[in-house]
C-alpha positions in Angstrom: 42.6 31.5 -60.1 39.2 30.8 -58.8 38.8 27.3 -58.7 38.2 27.3 -54.9 34.6 27.9 -56.3 34.4 25.1 -58.4 33.5 22.4 -55.6 30.8 24.9 -53.8 27.7 23.5 -54.5 23.8 23.3 -54.4 22.1 21.3 -51.4 18.2 20.2 -53.2 17.4 17.8 -50.3 17.3 17.7 -46.1 20.8 18.0 -45.3 22.0 16.6 -48.6 24.6 17.6 -50.9 23.5 17.8 -54.6 24.5 19.3 -58.2 27.9 21.3 -58.0 27.1 24.3 -59.7 30.1 26.7 -59.6 32.7 26.1 -62.6 35.9 26.9 -64.2 35.4 30.0 -61.9 39.2 31.4 -63.6 41.4 34.4 -62.2 40.7 38.1 -62.1 41.6 38.2 -66.1 42.3 42.2 -65.7 44.5 44.7 -68.1 48.3 44.5 -67.1 48.4 47.6 -66.9 46.0 48.5 -64.2 45.9 51.9 -62.6 44.3 53.8 -60.3 40.9 54.9 -61.1 38.6 58.0 -59.2 35.2 56.7 -59.4 32.5 60.3 -59.4 29.9 59.2 -62.2 28.1 56.0 -62.5 30.1 56.0 -66.1 33.6 55.5 -64.3 32.0 53.2 -61.9 31.3 51.1 -65.5 34.9 51.3 -66.2 36.2 49.3 -63.5 35.2 46.3 -65.5 37.8 46.9 -68.0 40.4 47.3 -64.9 39.5 44.7 -62.8 42.9 44.7 -60.5 43.6 48.0 -60.5 42.6 50.3 -57.2 39.7 52.4 -57.4 38.7 55.2 -54.8 35.3 57.0 -54.7 35.1 60.5 -54.5 31.3 61.2 -53.7 27.9 59.8 -53.3 26.1 58.0 -56.5 22.4 58.3 -56.5 19.7 58.6 -59.6 20.4 61.9 -60.1 24.4 61.3 -60.9 25.6 61.2 -64.5 24.9 57.9 -65.9 22.3 56.4 -63.6 20.0 56.6 -66.5 22.0 54.5 -69.1 23.7 52.0 -66.5 22.1 51.5 -62.8 17.6 52.4 -63.7 15.2 50.4 -63.9 14.9 51.2 -67.5 18.8 50.6 -67.7 20.5 47.9 -70.4 16.1 47.0 -71.5 15.0 46.9 -67.5 17.9 44.9 -66.5 19.5 47.6 -64.7 22.9 47.5 -63.6 25.4 44.5 -65.1 27.2 43.4 -62.1 31.0 44.0 -63.0 33.2 41.4 -64.0 32.3 37.6 -64.4 32.8 33.8 -63.0 35.8 34.1 -65.6 37.0 37.6 -64.4 36.5 38.2 -61.3 37.3 41.9 -59.2 40.5 40.8 -57.9 41.4 44.8 -57.0 40.7 47.6 -54.6 37.8 49.5 -53.6 37.6 52.8 -50.6 34.3 53.9 -51.2 35.7 56.8 -48.4 32.3 56.2 -46.3 30.6 57.0 -49.4 27.6 55.6 -50.6 26.4 54.2 -53.8 22.2 54.6 -53.6 19.1 53.4 -56.1 21.1 50.4 -57.6 18.8 48.5 -59.5 18.9 45.1 -61.2 16.3 42.7 -62.4 18.2 39.8 -63.8 15.9 36.6 -62.5 17.4 34.3 -64.5 21.1 35.3 -63.9 23.3 34.1 -61.5 26.0 36.6 -59.6 24.3 39.8 -59.1 25.2 42.8 -57.4 27.3 45.4 -57.5 30.2 42.9 -58.1 29.6 39.4 -59.8 32.2 37.7 -58.4 34.9 39.4 -55.3 38.1 37.3 -56.2 41.3 36.2 -53.8 43.1 39.7 -53.6 40.1 42.1 -53.9 39.2 44.2 -51.2 36.7 46.1 -51.0 35.9 49.2 -48.0 34.3 51.9 -46.4 30.8 52.0 -48.5 27.3 51.6 -48.2 24.3 50.6 -50.9 21.6 52.3 -49.9 18.2 51.6 -51.3 19.4 48.9 -53.5 17.1 47.1 -55.2 17.5 43.6 -56.5 16.9 40.6 -58.2 18.7 37.5 -59.3 18.4 33.7 -59.8 21.3 32.2 -57.5 24.0 33.9 -55.7 22.6 37.1 -55.1 23.6 40.0 -53.2 24.0 43.7 -52.8 27.9 43.5 -52.8 28.4 40.7 -55.1 26.9 37.0 -55.6 30.4 35.3 -54.5 33.1 37.1 -52.2 37.0 35.4 -52.1 38.5 38.4 -51.4 38.2 40.6 -48.4 35.0 43.2 -47.3 35.1 45.7 -44.6 32.7 48.6 -43.1 30.1 47.7 -45.9 27.0 48.4 -45.0 23.3 48.1 -46.9 19.8 48.7 -47.4 17.4 47.4 -49.5 15.3 44.7 -51.1 17.8 41.5 -52.6 15.4 38.8 -54.4 16.4 35.4 -55.3 14.5 32.6 -56.7 16.8 29.2 -56.5 20.1 29.6 -53.8 22.7 31.7 -51.6 21.0 35.1 -51.6 22.5 37.5 -48.5 21.9 41.2 -47.5 25.7 41.8 -48.3 27.0 38.6 -50.2 25.0 35.1 -51.9 28.0 32.7 -51.1 31.0 33.5 -49.2 34.1 31.1 -50.3 37.1 31.3 -47.7 37.1 34.9 -48.1 36.7 37.5 -45.4 33.1 40.0 -44.0 34.4 42.1 -41.6 32.2 45.6 -39.6 29.8 45.1 -42.0 25.9 45.3 -41.7 22.8 45.1 -43.6 19.4 46.2 -42.8 17.5 45.2 -46.0 14.8 42.6 -46.5 16.4 39.3 -48.0 14.0 36.8 -50.1 15.0 33.3 -51.3 15.0 29.7 -51.7 17.9 27.8 -50.1 20.8 29.7 -48.4 18.9 32.5 -47.2 20.7 35.3 -44.7 20.2 38.7 -43.9 23.8 39.5 -44.1 24.9 36.1 -46.0 23.9 33.5 -47.8 25.9 30.8 -47.2 29.3 30.8 -46.2 32.1 27.6 -46.7 35.5 28.2 -45.1 35.5 31.9 -45.0 35.5 34.5 -41.9 32.3 37.0 -40.7 32.5 38.8 -37.2 31.4 41.8 -35.9 28.8 42.3 -38.4 24.7 42.2 -37.8 21.7 42.1 -39.5 18.1 43.0 -39.1 15.8 43.0 -42.2 13.1 39.8 -42.2 14.3 36.8 -43.8 12.4 34.4 -45.8 12.6 31.2 -47.4 12.7 27.5 -47.9 15.6 25.5 -47.0 18.6 27.0 -44.5 17.1 30.4 -43.5 19.2 32.3 -40.7 18.6 35.9 -39.6 22.6 36.9 -40.7 23.5 33.7 -42.4 21.5 30.6 -44.5 24.4 28.3 -44.4 27.8 28.4 -42.4 30.9 26.4 -43.2 33.4 28.6 -41.7 34.1 30.9 -38.6 31.1 33.2 -37.0 31.8 35.5 -34.4 30.7 38.6 -32.6 28.2 39.2 -34.8 24.3 39.5 -34.2 20.8 39.4 -36.1 17.7 40.9 -34.9 15.1 40.5 -38.0 12.4 38.1 -38.0 13.1 34.9 -39.8 10.8 32.3 -41.9 11.3 28.9 -43.9 10.5 25.6 -44.1 13.6 23.4 -43.0 17.3 24.4 -41.0 15.2 27.7 -40.0 17.6 30.1 -37.2 17.5 33.2 -35.3 21.3 33.4 -36.5 22.0 30.4 -38.9 19.8 28.2 -40.2 22.5 25.6 -40.9 25.7 25.4 -39.2 27.6 22.9 -41.8 30.2 22.3 -39.4 31.3 25.7 -38.6 32.1 27.4 -35.6 29.2 30.0 -34.0 30.7 32.0 -31.2 29.9 35.5 -28.8 26.9 35.8 -31.3 23.0 36.1 -30.6 20.0 36.9 -32.0 16.4 38.8 -31.0 13.9 37.8 -33.9 11.1 35.6 -34.2 11.7 32.4 -35.5 8.9 30.6 -37.8 9.7 26.9 -39.6 8.5 23.4 -40.1 11.4 21.2 -39.2 15.0 22.0 -38.4 13.5 25.4 -35.9 16.1 27.3 -33.6 15.5 30.3 -32.0 19.5 30.8 -32.8 20.7 27.7 -35.1 17.9 25.9 -37.1 20.5 23.1 -37.5 24.0 22.2 -36.5 26.8 19.9 -36.9 29.3 22.4 -35.7 30.2 23.8 -32.9 27.8 27.0 -30.6 29.7 28.8 -28.0 29.0 31.8 -25.9 25.7 32.8 -27.4 22.5 33.3 -27.3 19.2 34.0 -28.0 15.3 35.7 -27.2 13.3 35.8 -30.2 9.9 33.0 -30.2 9.7 30.1 -32.2 7.6 28.7 -33.3 8.2 25.3 -35.2 6.3 21.4 -35.9 9.4 18.8 -35.8 12.8 19.3 -34.2 12.5 22.8 -32.4 14.4 24.1 -29.5 14.5 27.5 -27.8 18.6 27.6 -28.5 19.1 24.9 -31.3 16.5 22.7 -33.3 18.2 19.8 -34.3 21.7 19.2 -33.2 23.3 15.9 -35.8 26.9 15.9 -33.4 27.6 19.3 -32.5 29.1 21.0 -29.6 26.3 23.7 -27.8 28.6 25.4 -24.9 28.5 27.8 -22.4 25.2 29.0 -24.3 21.4 29.9 -23.1 18.0 30.7 -24.4 15.5 33.1 -22.8 12.5 30.2 -22.2 9.6 32.6 -21.5 10.4 34.9 -24.7 11.3 31.9 -26.7 7.8 30.1 -26.0 10.0 27.0 -25.7 11.0 24.5 -22.8 13.6 22.4 -24.9 16.3 23.1 -26.7 18.8 20.3 -28.6 21.9 22.1 -27.1 22.2 25.1 -24.7 20.9 25.6 -21.2 17.8 27.7 -20.2 17.1 30.7 -18.5 14.4 33.4 -17.0 14.5 36.5 -18.1 16.0 38.1 -14.9 18.5 35.6 -15.3 18.9 36.3 -18.8 19.8 39.8 -17.3 21.8 38.9 -14.7 26.0 39.2 -15.4 26.7 36.0 -12.5 24.9 33.7 -15.7 27.8 34.7 -18.1 30.6 35.5 -16.0 30.1 32.1 -14.4 30.0 30.4 -17.3 33.1 32.3 -18.8 32.2 34.8 -20.7 34.4 37.7 -21.6 31.8 40.2 -20.2 31.6 43.4 -17.5 29.0 45.5 -16.5 28.3 49.1 -17.6 26.1 51.6 -16.0 23.7 52.2 -19.2 22.8 50.5 -22.6 25.0 53.6 -24.2 28.1 52.8 -22.7 30.5 50.5 -24.0 33.6 49.3 -22.2 35.5 47.8 -25.5 38.0 45.7 -23.3 35.6 43.1 -23.0 33.3 41.0 -25.9 30.5 41.7 -23.7 28.9 44.1 -21.8 25.8 44.2 -19.9 23.4 46.9 -17.7 23.5 44.6 -14.8 19.6 43.5 -14.1 18.2 45.8 -17.0 19.8 44.6 -20.5 20.7 41.2 -22.0 24.4 41.2 -22.9 25.6 43.1 -25.9 28.7 43.6 -27.7 31.0 46.0 -26.6 31.7 47.2 -30.4 27.8 48.0 -31.0 26.6 50.9 -32.3 
């Protein structure tokens, strides 16, 4: 059963919880005689919806020249709506999908009045998707929109996406619209993301989930709770980063828009951030914890603006820094300001207890440490970074 999604809510005012939006989301409802399925065409990809707990393997790239594209995933398919997401709120995908490093290209979805829009509607508990790319995706939905899935309760690893994701309302992300106690790791998105509330380069919102070793580089635009990586976090975010520009109104952050009792650690952001209230280089508004993190992007706003954190609502911010010159902000509601030279000195971070080591060049990696740095030459970077 997927009742854990029942309590996830729309937030319609500044930091207020309002109307519950996901209800009655049940188990996989899958074919009891589930079986393995090798996927070579869009037709075979479409058959997954009849075998939601099966084990599926992508055998080659799928694109606009692959059989079934015109009928199932093109701008003319399904009366102009394009691809129909696999599964429903009542019957989520609960099987496995191994992409084997192949790509699903040119996926088109135009369903502006529908929720849970993506390649999959919802990846349920027990669902596991890995080693696949969604390239040149063009998605439009209402709420819960992401290239992979509108909602996730399962495990997603080694997934990446490029293209454009647009939602009219809530929870829009480059990969996943909303992550409810699911796990996303070793994944990234380079696409642009646009929505209203809960908008993020990788993920729109999260409640109790885990995100690690992931990044986003695309531009992000929204109104409330807008972040370069995640719009809203209520779980754990670690070893991750974002570099795209972020634009919104309230709760706008280079990495996270609103840290709602979540944990942000060993992460950073470098993109410019523009908003009105609760605007921060790393986190717009936080009531959770932030540790061992930094930001270097320019920050512009009107009220509650900070180089690292815009507004701190009782959060603990420790061993975290922002570049005072690059940000254009001399103050922050948490964190410590440093000059560019200090931000490129290993002593700044080792003195704060970071797990960091100096390497000889920006292309070198020492994976024995979380952080690497070219002392005097670069800002810290994560040792797993490509």
